[in-house]
C-alpha positions in Angstrom: 68.1 -35.9 -42.0 69.7 -37.3 -45.2 73.0 -35.2 -44.9 75.0 -34.7 -48.4 77.9 -32.7 -47.4 79.4 -30.8 -44.5 81.9 -27.7 -44.2 83.1 -24.8 -42.4 82.4 -21.4 -43.4 84.5 -18.7 -41.9 83.6 -15.0 -42.2 86.9 -13.0 -42.6 88.6 -9.7 -43.6 90.4 -10.6 -46.6 91.3 -14.0 -48.2 95.3 -12.8 -47.9 97.6 -15.6 -48.4 94.8 -18.4 -48.1 95.2 -19.8 -51.9 98.8 -19.9 -51.3 98.5 -21.9 -48.1 95.8 -24.3 -48.7 96.5 -24.8 -52.8 100.4 -24.5 -52.6 101.1 -26.3 -49.0 98.2 -29.0 -49.2 97.0 -29.7 -52.5 93.8 -27.9 -52.0 91.8 -26.8 -55.1 89.6 -23.7 -55.3 86.2 -25.0 -56.4 84.2 -21.9 -56.0 85.5 -18.0 -56.2 83.2 -15.2 -56.4 83.3 -11.5 -54.8 83.2 -12.1 -51.2 83.5 -15.9 -51.1 86.4 -18.6 -51.5 85.6 -22.3 -51.6 88.3 -24.9 -51.3 88.1 -28.7 -51.7 91.0 -31.2 -50.6 92.0 -34.2 -52.9 90.4 -36.7 -51.1 87.0 -34.1 -50.8 87.3 -32.2 -47.5 86.3 -28.8 -48.0 86.7 -25.4 -46.5 85.1 -22.1 -47.1 85.5 -18.4 -46.2 83.8 -15.3 -46.9 84.2 -11.5 -46.3 82.3 -9.7 -43.9 78.5 -8.5 -45.2 75.0 -8.1 -43.7 74.4 -11.4 -43.6 77.7 -12.5 -41.9 78.4 -9.0 -39.6 80.9 -11.0 -37.2 84.5 -11.8 -38.3 86.2 -14.8 -37.4 89.5 -13.9 -34.8 91.4 -16.9 -35.5 91.2 -18.6 -32.2 89.3 -21.7 -31.5 89.5 -23.3 -34.5 91.7 -26.5 -35.9 91.5 -27.7 -39.2 92.4 -31.5 -39.2 94.3 -33.2 -42.3 95.2 -36.7 -41.6 98.1 -38.0 -44.0 99.8 -41.0 -44.6 103.4 -40.1 -43.9 103.4 -37.0 -41.6 107.2 -37.0 -41.0 107.6 -36.5 -44.7 105.0 -33.8 -44.7 106.7 -32.1 -41.8 110.3 -32.0 -43.8 108.3 -30.8 -46.6 106.4 -28.2 -44.8 109.5 -26.9 -42.9 111.4 -26.3 -46.2 108.4 -24.2 -47.4 108.6 -22.2 -44.3 105.1 -23.0 -42.9 105.0 -21.6 -39.4 104.7 -24.1 -36.8 102.5 -23.6 -33.5 103.6 -27.1 -31.9 106.4 -29.5 -32.8 106.1 -33.0 -34.5 105.3 -35.2 -31.7 104.0 -38.6 -30.5 100.4 -38.3 -28.8 98.9 -40.7 -25.9 95.4 -40.8 -28.1 97.2 -42.6 -30.8 98.4 -40.4 -33.5 101.8 -38.3 -34.4 101.1 -34.5 -35.6 102.2 -31.3 -35.8 100.4 -28.0 -35.4 100.7 -25.3 -38.0 99.4 -21.8 -38.2 97.4 -20.8 -41.4 97.4 -17.0 -42.6 94.3 -15.9 -40.6 95.9 -17.6 -37.2 93.7 -20.8 -37.5 95.6 -23.7 -36.4 96.0 -26.8 -38.8 96.6 -30.0 -36.9 98.5 -32.4 -39.6 98.6 -36.0 -38.4 99.0 -39.7 -39.1 97.0 -42.3 -36.9 99.8 -44.6 -35.4 99.7 -48.3 -35.4 98.8 -48.7 -32.0 95.5 -46.6 -32.5 94.6 -48.6 -35.2 95.3 -52.0 -33.0 93.0 -50.5 -30.2 89.9 -49.5 -32.8 90.2 -53.0 -34.3 90.0 -54.6 -30.9 87.2 -52.1 -29.9 85.2 -53.0 -33.3 85.3 -56.8 -32.5 
């Protein structure tokens, strides 16, 4: 297989609040918008798409069991900025034993958004493992 692209496509009841959330808070761009379809691309190429319920996709995603992960350079600065923007927090900023510092937010559909920064300890462990 020569995979050229991978992105999640979620079937939802409506796109309400999604543009404000992903474009406004995280700098995504709308790269395609058509009746029943909304596609976002991040500044470094990550993609996420939504479609409304129809005969091709009869079931609607309920917001449970999916986490969108966004790696950032400075999670503390992002948390401070997002707090001012009143983005809903599910799990506050914390250091994790697997080697990152993170916060978990909630988008308008209830999807968890895991914003994280890899810690120096995790980078060192990855370098050691590669040797």
